[in-house]
KOLZA-882804 format. One record per residue (C-alpha): x, y, z. Coordinates in pm, whole numbers, plus 50000, padded with zeros to 5 digits. Layout:
+-------+-------+-------+
:     X :     Y :     Z :
+-------+-------+-------+
:     X :     Y :     Z :
...
+-------+-------+-------+
***
This chain:
+-------+-------+-------+
:     X :     Y :     Z :
+-------+-------+-------+
: 19283 : 68686 : 36395 :
: 19212 : 68457 : 36100 :
: 19434 : 68495 : 35796 :
: 19246 : 68614 : 35489 :
: 19362 : 68695 : 35137 :
: 19270 : 69012 : 34955 :
: 19180 : 69027 : 34587 :
: 19442 : 69169 : 34361 :
: 19371 : 69373 : 34047 :
: 19705 : 69290 : 33894 :
: 19866 : 68953 : 33822 :
: 20134 : 68864 : 34076 :
: 20431 : 68688 : 33920 :
: 20602 : 68431 : 34138 :
: 20970 : 68502 : 34203 :
: 21169 : 68189 : 34292 :
: 21466 : 68378 : 34434 :
: 21386 : 68724 : 34572 :
: 21737 : 68857 : 34516 :
: 21770 : 68730 : 34157 :
: 21713 : 68967 : 33868 :
: 21564 : 68855 : 33538 :
: 21795 : 68770 : 33250 :
: 21677 : 69075 : 33057 :
: 21767 : 69305 : 33345 :
: 22108 : 69144 : 33385 :
: 22185 : 69186 : 33015 :
: 22130 : 69562 : 33041 :
: 22320 : 69624 : 33364 :
: 22649 : 69808 : 33379 :
: 22953 : 69592 : 33451 :
: 22983 : 69546 : 33827 :
: 23207 : 69800 : 34000 :
: 23406 : 69731 : 34307 :
: 23346 : 69934 : 34623 :
: 23011 : 70062 : 34493 :
: 22841 : 70256 : 34767 :
: 22491 : 70271 : 34619 :
: 22438 : 69896 : 34549 :
: 22094 : 69794 : 34671 :
: 22085 : 69504 : 34918 :
: 21828 : 69224 : 34861 :
: 21496 : 69293 : 35023 :
: 21448 : 69078 : 35336 :
: 21154 : 68839 : 35313 :
: 21012 : 68977 : 35639 :
: 20970 : 69316 : 35474 :
: 20751 : 69182 : 35195 :
: 20375 : 69201 : 35183 :
: 20209 : 68913 : 35371 :
: 19972 : 68837 : 35084 :
: 20271 : 68811 : 34851 :
: 20450 : 68581 : 35095 :
: 20148 : 68352 : 35130 :
: 20078 : 68329 : 34759 :
: 20448 : 68265 : 34693 :
: 20445 : 67986 : 34952 :
: 20142 : 67826 : 34787 :
: 20294 : 67847 : 34442 :
: 20625 : 67705 : 34563 :
: 20441 : 67410 : 34713 :
: 20241 : 67363 : 34392 :
: 20568 : 67355 : 34196 :
: 20713 : 67087 : 34422 :
: 20947 : 67313 : 34621 :
: 20846 : 67257 : 34986 :
: 21174 : 67398 : 35123 :
: 21108 : 67729 : 34944 :
: 20749 : 67727 : 35067 :
: 20880 : 67686 : 35424 :
: 21104 : 67991 : 35379 :
: 20811 : 68210 : 35274 :
: 20587 : 68082 : 35553 :
: 20857 : 68134 : 35816 :
: 20897 : 68493 : 35701 :
: 20520 : 68544 : 35711 :
: 20482 : 68398 : 36062 :
: 20775 : 68606 : 36185 :
: 20617 : 68917 : 36034 :
: 20264 : 68838 : 36153 :
: 20279 : 68597 : 36451 :
: 19902 : 68625 : 36502 :
: 19818 : 68465 : 36167 :
: 19682 : 68113 : 36220 :
: 19656 : 67940 : 35883 :
: 20015 : 68012 : 35772 :
: 20147 : 67881 : 36105 :
: 19945 : 67560 : 36072 :
: 20061 : 67509 : 35714 :
: 20422 : 67575 : 35814 :
: 20407 : 67318 : 36095 :
: 20250 : 67063 : 35863 :
: 20539 : 67105 : 35618 :
: 20803 : 67092 : 35890 :
: 20660 : 66767 : 36024 :
: 20729 : 66611 : 35684 :
: 21098 : 66703 : 35708 :
: 21394 : 66572 : 35905 :
: 21440 : 66567 : 36281 :
: 21558 : 66927 : 36297 :
: 21249 : 67045 : 36110 :
: 21027 : 66837 : 36339 :
: 21185 : 67007 : 36639 :
: 21111 : 67342 : 36474 :
: 20749 : 67233 : 36421 :
: 20705 : 67185 : 36795 :
: 20863 : 67525 : 36865 :
: 20631 : 67701 : 36622 :
: 20327 : 67542 : 36789 :
: 20442 : 67638 : 37137 :
: 20530 : 67991 : 37022 :
: 20173 : 68074 : 36916 :
: 20073 : 68381 : 37121 :
: 19843 : 68303 : 37413 :
: 19593 : 68571 : 37315 :
: 19557 : 68410 : 36970 :
: 19521 : 68064 : 37119 :
: 19247 : 68179 : 37354 :
: 19041 : 68317 : 37064 :
: 19053 : 68006 : 36842 :
: 18723 : 67863 : 36720 :
: 18635 : 67504 : 36807 :
: 18756 : 67378 : 36467 :
: 19077 : 67578 : 36496 :
: 19135 : 67449 : 36849 :
: 19092 : 67092 : 36724 :
: 19335 : 67154 : 36440 :
: 19586 : 67317 : 36677 :
: 19577 : 67030 : 36921 :
: 19612 : 66773 : 36643 :
: 19916 : 66947 : 36502 :
: 20063 : 66994 : 36847 :
: 20012 : 66625 : 36927 :
: 20180 : 66531 : 36600 :
: 20477 : 66757 : 36678 :
: 20504 : 66606 : 37027 :
: 20504 : 66255 : 36881 :
: 20767 : 66353 : 36626 :
: 20989 : 66470 : 36911 :
: 20933 : 66170 : 37135 :
: 20695 : 66335 : 37385 :
: 20462 : 66037 : 37374 :
: 20291 : 66073 : 37711 :
: 20190 : 66435 : 37655 :
: 20070 : 66354 : 37302 :
: 19862 : 66066 : 37438 :
: 19695 : 66293 : 37698 :
: 19603 : 66548 : 37429 :
: 19469 : 66287 : 37185 :
: 19269 : 66097 : 37446 :
: 19119 : 66427 : 37559 :
: 19029 : 66525 : 37205 :
: 18873 : 66187 : 37140 :
: 18659 : 66199 : 37454 :
: 18514 : 66531 : 37336 :
: 18499 : 66437 : 36965 :
: 18460 : 66057 : 36943 :
: 18350 : 66081 : 36580 :
: 18672 : 66254 : 36473 :
: 18846 : 65979 : 36275 :
: 19174 : 66166 : 36213 :
: 19236 : 66200 : 36587 :
: 19146 : 65835 : 36639 :
: 19386 : 65724 : 36366 :
: 19665 : 65930 : 36518 :
: 19606 : 65777 : 36862 :
: 19600 : 65425 : 36718 :
: 19934 : 65484 : 36547 :
: 20076 : 65615 : 36873 :
: 19979 : 65294 : 37053 :
: 20093 : 65076 : 36762 :
: 20440 : 65230 : 36752 :
: 20481 : 65139 : 37118 :
: 20326 : 64795 : 37062 :
: 20031 : 64870 : 37288 :
: 19814 : 64660 : 37060 :
: 19524 : 64607 : 37301 :
: 19483 : 64981 : 37351 :
: 19515 : 65039 : 36976 :
: 19248 : 64778 : 36901 :
: 19023 : 64931 : 37170 :
: 19040 : 65271 : 37003 :
: 18968 : 65115 : 36661 :
: 18674 : 64906 : 36782 :
: 18520 : 65206 : 36957 :
: 18545 : 65399 : 36631 :
: 18395 : 65118 : 36424 :
: 18107 : 65095 : 36671 :
: 18018 : 65451 : 36570 :
: 18015 : 65356 : 36200 :
: 18221 : 65170 : 35942 :
: 18531 : 65350 : 35820 :
: 18776 : 65204 : 35571 :
: 19074 : 65386 : 35722 :
: 19013 : 65237 : 36064 :
: 18960 : 64891 : 35920 :
: 19277 : 64921 : 35717 :
: 19472 : 65019 : 36027 :
: 19321 : 64723 : 36211 :
: 19449 : 64492 : 35938 :
: 19799 : 64640 : 35974 :
: 19790 : 64585 : 36350 :
: 19690 : 64221 : 36306 :
: 19970 : 64171 : 36055 :
: 20223 : 64323 : 36295 :
: 20107 : 64070 : 36553 :
: 20121 : 63787 : 36293 :
: 19747 : 63735 : 36348 :
: 19684 : 63645 : 35984 :
: 19340 : 63489 : 36034 :
: 19211 : 63802 : 36209 :
: 19365 : 64022 : 35939 :
: 19190 : 63818 : 35669 :
: 18860 : 63829 : 35859 :
: 18878 : 64210 : 35871 :
: 18963 : 64222 : 35502 :
: 18669 : 63992 : 35426 :
: 18439 : 64233 : 35612 :
: 18587 : 64522 : 35415 :
: 18533 : 64331 : 35092 :
: 18163 : 64299 : 35175 :
: 18144 : 64667 : 35275 :
: 18332 : 64792 : 34967 :
: 18283 : 64532 : 34690 :
: 18417 : 64766 : 34421 :
: 18751 : 64832 : 34594 :
: 19012 : 64625 : 34414 :
: 19286 : 64705 : 34665 :
: 19109 : 64501 : 34936 :
: 19099 : 64192 : 34716 :
: 19464 : 64239 : 34630 :
: 19553 : 64252 : 35000 :
: 19357 : 63936 : 35074 :
: 19519 : 63755 : 34782 :
: 19866 : 63870 : 34886 :
: 19803 : 63755 : 35243 :
: 19676 : 63417 : 35122 :
: 19980 : 63363 : 34899 :
: 20211 : 63469 : 35183 :
: 20055 : 63197 : 35397 :
: 20118 : 62942 : 35123 :
: 19760 : 62926 : 34996 :
: 19805 : 63003 : 34631 :
: 19473 : 62835 : 34552 :
: 19284 : 63078 : 34777 :
: 19471 : 63377 : 34633 :
: 19388 : 63262 : 34280 :
: 19019 : 63211 : 34369 :
: 18988 : 63558 : 34527 :
: 19140 : 63727 : 34225 :
: 18943 : 63524 : 33973 :
: 18615 : 63601 : 34150 :
: 18686 : 63973 : 34137 :
: 18790 : 63950 : 33772 :
: 18468 : 63765 : 33686 :
: 18260 : 64051 : 33825 :
: 18486 : 64338 : 33712 :
: 18624 : 64201 : 33388 :
: 18682 : 64538 : 33220 :
: 18845 : 64719 : 33513 :
: 19031 : 64457 : 33720 :
: 19372 : 64547 : 33579 :
: 19568 : 64502 : 33903 :
: 19387 : 64176 : 33981 :
: 19480 : 64043 : 33636 :
: 19842 : 64146 : 33691 :
: 19862 : 63982 : 34033 :
: 19700 : 63663 : 33905 :
: 19949 : 63647 : 33620 :
: 20231 : 63699 : 33870 :
: 20103 : 63409 : 34084 :
: 20092 : 63182 : 33777 :
: 20444 : 63288 : 33681 :
: 20579 : 63218 : 34031 :
: 20412 : 62875 : 34018 :
: 20585 : 62820 : 33682 :
: 20243 : 62796 : 33512 :
: 20379 : 62994 : 33224 :
: 20096 : 62916 : 32980 :
: 19832 : 63035 : 33227 :
: 20032 : 63352 : 33299 :
: 20057 : 63425 : 32927 :
: 19679 : 63382 : 32885 :
: 19611 : 63636 : 33163 :
: 19861 : 63889 : 33030 :
: 19711 : 63859 : 32682 :
: 19375 : 63965 : 32830 :
: 19551 : 64266 : 32979 :
: 19686 : 64391 : 32647 :
: 19357 : 64548 : 32524 :
: 19256 : 64654 : 32879 :
: 19577 : 64855 : 32921 :
: 19596 : 64984 : 32563 :
: 19901 : 64765 : 32502 :
: 20089 : 64888 : 32809 :
: 20464 : 64847 : 32767 :
: 20505 : 64666 : 33102 :
: 20242 : 64410 : 33001 :
: 20411 : 64359 : 32664 :
: 20748 : 64317 : 32838 :
: 20600 : 64057 : 33073 :
: 20462 : 63862 : 32779 :
: 20796 : 63883 : 32603 :
: 20982 : 63747 : 32907 :
: 20734 : 63461 : 32952 :
: 20759 : 63357 : 32587 :
: 21137 : 63383 : 32614 :
: 21121 : 63152 : 32916 :
: 20914 : 62906 : 32711 :
: 21167 : 62940 : 32428 :
: 20898 : 63057 : 32188 :
: 21140 : 63316 : 32062 :
: 20942 : 63451 : 31762 :
: 20657 : 63554 : 31995 :
: 20905 : 63693 : 32247 :
: 21061 : 63906 : 31972 :
: 20718 : 64031 : 31867 :
: 20618 : 64145 : 32215 :
: 20954 : 64306 : 32288 :
: 20932 : 64487 : 31954 :
: 20582 : 64615 : 32040 :
: 20711 : 64733 : 32379 :
: 20990 : 64923 : 32202 :
: 20735 : 65090 : 31976 :
: 20519 : 65198 : 32271 :
: 20813 : 65327 : 32475 :
: 20956 : 65513 : 32177 :
: 20625 : 65694 : 32128 :
: 20611 : 65787 : 32498 :
: 20974 : 65894 : 32537 :
: 21160 : 66213 : 32463 :
: 21293 : 66263 : 32113 :
: 21649 : 66139 : 32052 :
: 21677 : 66003 : 32404 :
: 21663 : 65638 : 32509 :
: 21491 : 65598 : 32845 :
: 21585 : 65325 : 33091 :
: 21266 : 65133 : 33011 :
: 21333 : 65156 : 32638 :
: 21690 : 65037 : 32690 :
: 21559 : 64736 : 32885 :
: 21312 : 64649 : 32610 :
: 21586 : 64686 : 32349 :
: 21817 : 64456 : 32544 :
: 21557 : 64181 : 32572 :
: 21464 : 64221 : 32206 :
: 21830 : 64163 : 32129 :
: 21833 : 63860 : 32362 :
: 21538 : 63704 : 32179 :
: 21713 : 63759 : 31846 :
: 22030 : 63604 : 31984 :
: 21835 : 63303 : 32113 :
: 21707 : 63258 : 31756 :
: 22070 : 63261 : 31633 :
: 22018 : 63591 : 31452 :
: 22358 : 63703 : 31576 :
: 22412 : 64016 : 31368 :
: 22062 : 64153 : 31429 :
: 22101 : 64088 : 31802 :
: 22436 : 64266 : 31808 :
: 22283 : 64572 : 31642 :
: 22027 : 64597 : 31925 :
: 22285 : 64553 : 32202 :
: 22498 : 64828 : 32047 :
: 22215 : 65078 : 32103 :
: 22255 : 65077 : 32481 :
: 22462 : 65358 : 32633 :
: 22695 : 65356 : 32933 :
: 22429 : 65528 : 33146 :
: 22186 : 65239 : 33106 :
: 22156 : 64971 : 33374 :
: 22197 : 64684 : 33126 :
: 22488 : 64839 : 32935 :
: 22748 : 64602 : 33079 :
: 22521 : 64302 : 33016 :
: 22481 : 64415 : 32655 :
: 22858 : 64445 : 32614 :
: 22907 : 64095 : 32756 :
: 22642 : 63960 : 32517 :
: 22827 : 64127 : 32229 :
: 23146 : 63953 : 32338 :
: 22958 : 63622 : 32362 :
: 22825 : 63665 : 32008 :
: 23177 : 63732 : 31881 :
: 23300 : 63413 : 32054 :
: 23013 : 63214 : 31899 :
: 23108 : 63347 : 31556 :
: 23473 : 63260 : 31633 :
: 23567 : 63628 : 31608 :
: 23805 : 63581 : 31899 :
: 24011 : 63898 : 31839 :
: 23694 : 64112 : 31842 :
: 23574 : 63947 : 32162 :
: 23915 : 63987 : 32324 :
: 23939 : 64359 : 32248 :
: 23591 : 64422 : 32388 :
: 23649 : 64219 : 32705 :
: 23987 : 64376 : 32778 :
: 23828 : 64723 : 32747 :
: 23554 : 64615 : 32986 :
: 23813 : 64477 : 33227 :
: 23973 : 64822 : 33239 :
: 23640 : 65005 : 33277 :
: 23481 : 64756 : 33518 :
: 23769 : 64605 : 33717 :
: 23538 : 64487 : 33995 :
: 23266 : 64322 : 33782 :
: 23304 : 63946 : 33807 :
: 23092 : 63892 : 33494 :
: 23372 : 64039 : 33283 :
: 23618 : 63783 : 33418 :
: 23369 : 63502 : 33362 :
: 23336 : 63592 : 32993 :
: 23710 : 63647 : 32953 :
: 23789 : 63307 : 33104 :
: 23536 : 63148 : 32865 :
: 23711 : 63316 : 32571 :
: 24051 : 63194 : 32688 :
: 23921 : 62836 : 32702 :
: 23804 : 62869 : 32341 :
: 24149 : 63003 : 32250 :
: 24308 : 62714 : 32444 :
: 24508 : 62972 : 32642 :
: 24473 : 62782 : 32967 :
: 24746 : 62961 : 33162 :
: 24577 : 63294 : 33079 :
: 24252 : 63160 : 33227 :
: 24436 : 63114 : 33557 :
: 24645 : 63432 : 33562 :
: 24367 : 63666 : 33445 :
: 24112 : 63529 : 33691 :
: 24337 : 63512 : 33998 :
: 24240 : 63862 : 34112 :
: 23871 : 63802 : 34034 :
: 23833 : 63521 : 34286 :
: 23827 : 63785 : 34562 :
: 23533 : 63968 : 34403 :
: 23276 : 63710 : 34507 :
: 23173 : 63351 : 34449 :
: 23120 : 63258 : 34085 :
: 23040 : 62903 : 33977 :
: 23118 : 62992 : 33616 :
: 23459 : 63139 : 33691 :
: 23558 : 62856 : 33925 :
: 23442 : 62591 : 33678 :
: 23641 : 62754 : 33395 :
: 23947 : 62760 : 33621 :
: 23893 : 62391 : 33699 :
: 23887 : 62310 : 33326 :
: 24206 : 62510 : 33274 :
: 24382 : 62335 : 33565 :
: 24275 : 62000 : 33418 :
: 24416 : 62091 : 33076 :
: 24741 : 62197 : 33245 :
: 24736 : 61868 : 33439 :
: 24742 : 62057 : 33769 :
: 24502 : 61813 : 33929 :
: 24551 : 61915 : 34291 :
: 24449 : 62274 : 34206 :
: 24164 : 62143 : 33991 :
: 24021 : 61930 : 34272 :
: 24050 : 62218 : 34517 :
: 23844 : 62444 : 34290 :
: 23580 : 62177 : 34230 :
: 23557 : 62120 : 34606 :
: 23490 : 62493 : 34647 :
: 23196 : 62470 : 34406 :
: 23051 : 62159 : 34565 :
: 23090 : 62292 : 34919 :
: 22851 : 62574 : 34826 :
: 22639 : 62391 : 34567 :
: 22658 : 62017 : 34644 :
: 22411 : 61931 : 34367 :
: 22586 : 62117 : 34084 :
: 22553 : 61848 : 33816 :
: 22819 : 61989 : 33582 :
: 23079 : 62006 : 33859 :
: 22989 : 61659 : 33985 :
: 23013 : 61505 : 33639 :
: 23340 : 61679 : 33552 :
: 23495 : 61585 : 33886 :
: 23384 : 61223 : 33863 :
: 23508 : 61181 : 33506 :
: 23842 : 61340 : 33593 :
: 23893 : 61102 : 33885 :
: 23809 : 60808 : 33658 :
: 24062 : 60925 : 33398 :
: 24327 : 60939 : 33670 :
: 24205 : 60606 : 33812 :
: 24189 : 60746 : 34165 :
: 23905 : 60759 : 34420 :
: 23684 : 60553 : 34189 :
: 23413 : 60502 : 34450 :
: 23391 : 60879 : 34498 :
: 23386 : 60924 : 34121 :
: 23094 : 60682 : 34085 :
: 22901 : 60855 : 34364 :
: 22954 : 61197 : 34206 :
: 22839 : 61096 : 33859 :
: 22536 : 60910 : 33995 :
: 22445 : 61223 : 34192 :
: 22469 : 61429 : 33870 :
: 22238 : 61181 : 33696 :
: 21968 : 61235 : 33957 :
: 21894 : 61579 : 33810 :
: 21942 : 61467 : 33445 :
: 21893 : 61088 : 33423 :
: 21895 : 61082 : 33041 :
: 22197 : 61306 : 32987 :
: 22423 : 61121 : 32745 :
: 22743 : 61285 : 32867 :
: 22670 : 61202 : 33231 :
: 22591 : 60841 : 33128 :
: 22921 : 60825 : 32942 :
: 23102 : 60939 : 33259 :
: 22932 : 60670 : 33466 :
: 23017 : 60404 : 33208 :
: 23379 : 60518 : 33214 :
: 23394 : 60494 : 33593 :
: 23251 : 60142 : 33574 :
: 23505 : 60058 : 33303 :
: 23788 : 60174 : 33528 :
: 23642 : 59954 : 33802 :
: 23657 : 59661 : 33557 :
: 23277 : 59627 : 33567 :
: 23258 : 59585 : 33190 :
: 22908 : 59434 : 33161 :
: 22751 : 59721 : 33356 :
: 22969 : 59970 : 33171 :
: 22838 : 59841 : 32836 :
: 22474 : 59872 : 32943 :
: 22526 : 60233 : 33045 :
: 22743 : 60325 : 32744 :
: 22485 : 60197 : 32497 :
: 22234 : 60436 : 32656 :
: 22489 : 60716 : 32634 :
: 22557 : 60677 : 32261 :
: 22184 : 60640 : 32194 :
: 22132 : 60981 : 32356 :
: 22439 : 61137 : 32186 :
: 22514 : 60934 : 31871 :
: 22762 : 61178 : 31715 :
: 23029 : 61211 : 31985 :
: 23366 : 61070 : 31877 :
: 23509 : 61023 : 32228 :
: 23200 : 60838 : 32344 :
: 23241 : 60601 : 32047 :
: 23601 : 60540 : 32150 :
: 23481 : 60454 : 32502 :
: 23227 : 60211 : 32356 :
: 23500 : 60043 : 32154 :
: 23722 : 60008 : 32463 :
: 23439 : 59842 : 32655 :
: 23362 : 59600 : 32369 :
: 23728 : 59504 : 32348 :
: 23749 : 59423 : 32719 :
: 23438 : 59203 : 32679 :
: 23603 : 59015 : 32393 :
: 23392 : 59166 : 32112 :
: 23686 : 59275 : 31895 :
: 23486 : 59330 : 31577 :
: 23232 : 59553 : 31750 :
: 23518 : 59736 : 31919 :
: 23688 : 59817 : 31588 :
: 23355 : 59924 : 31436 :
: 23302 : 60167 : 31724 :
: 23658 : 60305 : 31694 :
: 23618 : 60352 : 31319 :
: 23297 : 60543 : 31377 :
: 23485 : 60762 : 31623 :
: 23738 : 60842 : 31351 :
: 23458 : 60917 : 31104 :
: 23312 : 61164 : 31358 :
: 23641 : 61356 : 31362 :
: 23811 : 61231 : 31676 :
: 24072 : 61482 : 31797 :
: 24316 : 61201 : 31889 :
: 24299 : 61022 : 31554 :
: 24644 : 60861 : 31587 :
: 24554 : 60701 : 31918 :
: 24226 : 60563 : 31785 :
: 24392 : 60435 : 31462 :
: 24647 : 60250 : 31672 :
: 24363 : 60081 : 31860 :
: 24200 : 59976 : 31533 :
: 24526 : 59821 : 31414 :
: 24653 : 59671 : 31739 :
: 24359 : 59659 : 31980 :
: 24407 : 59749 : 32343 :
: 24763 : 59664 : 32443 :
: 24783 : 59558 : 32805 :
: 25077 : 59715 : 32983 :
+-------+-------+-------+
***
């Protein structure tokens, strides 16, 4: 018999828990007595009216409580095993659950009474067999499911849902030829986007990208208004390394759907950003602002791009607009995760503009529950270090070390602070335990600097070797290592090779040029050293140590007057070893 609902004259209130009384009733109850003999037991679901059970199941599903809906439907099917629709709906829900529920789904299909099954209409029989085939597949009974689906398809070749199910069956077992046969037979009966989409997926699984694109091109002609097809083609083109084709596909769709192609605009901007065409990405996102009513995600993207270009005033403006939008959308007195992210980046753009106090005020707004809370705390410590508020930075970082003992970023910042405080032994001792947390170039480099200051050169070289083993082109490590070797007058050929390698990435870096000149000086190649050092001081004219190096080179070349002029300029620039430089001015370089 087919399940039908009767019309009620009264309004039926949905009860989420059948044994739970309302708050009003609880407030007026007598205090519970022990050993009460007349306490009423909760009414079993099976004893409830079937219309009530069905409506309760529907309302539970509508309210996003599928597990509760399953409970009501199970009770209904147990009470009335001849009802068809509730059984079908129950099986459909069970198939969306875990493996145990899928096993139950098969049992409920097989438990349908034979007399009910024999009286099903054609549509009901089709629905039954589909659900049964799905439950068989879910439980690994592939062969039986295939027999049912092939049989259904031979009788109902136009039934796309059955065809899709059979294609998926073959695809899961990598029977691609059979899957394509079923699809092509369906498409011969008439175009269908679902079948074409499944065909694309099959081609992609087989890494047949050209065939996948050809199918998508056909779909694009069949459904010219469907943006998702263009997005798939563009994604496939970019995946194959053809960014030009992806860009052309998206631009063509945008040209013909300028007011609605929001996703195409977003993807095109993403392609430009990945290609580091930041200006082009910004131009596309700016077109999106009015199309999306100043969507916060679009504003955030613009803020990040301007931040990347170091146009910090514009970055601040867009992050501020994003904050305004997210504040309007969010709950009162509660900072959402998105709002916290926007606030963090607004603070970062202020910090990049050297507006330290304003930036700190933004970072302070983030709470411990927010994803970027730790980053904000580290930025606050960094600001304190920049402002030479070392005690403030130290207190914050030591608190973070206690709260986040396994976060390597805390140790990186703490080691940076200790270098500023010239507490080199603390750099080593405090970071010893952090070296087991993961590889960190920053932490290792800071340890190398500390070892160098402590004149523990063997340990220093070992740390620098660790960095270069993993990142052989790390220019900072190469330059530091090469200069250190030159200062010690050891492995000078290695030192020269290291500094030259650093200069490949930054050929005009004055500090790297100074290191190379110093290596050449130690190799007694004074003419070459002078050529390089003159370039170095031209790039960095206000470095006292570099002026001292220039003076030393002039002296070795016999240009005593120029040497003393360079040393004097080093003193004027505030050389930290003033006594040493003054002695050179008075006595020249004394050969030992």
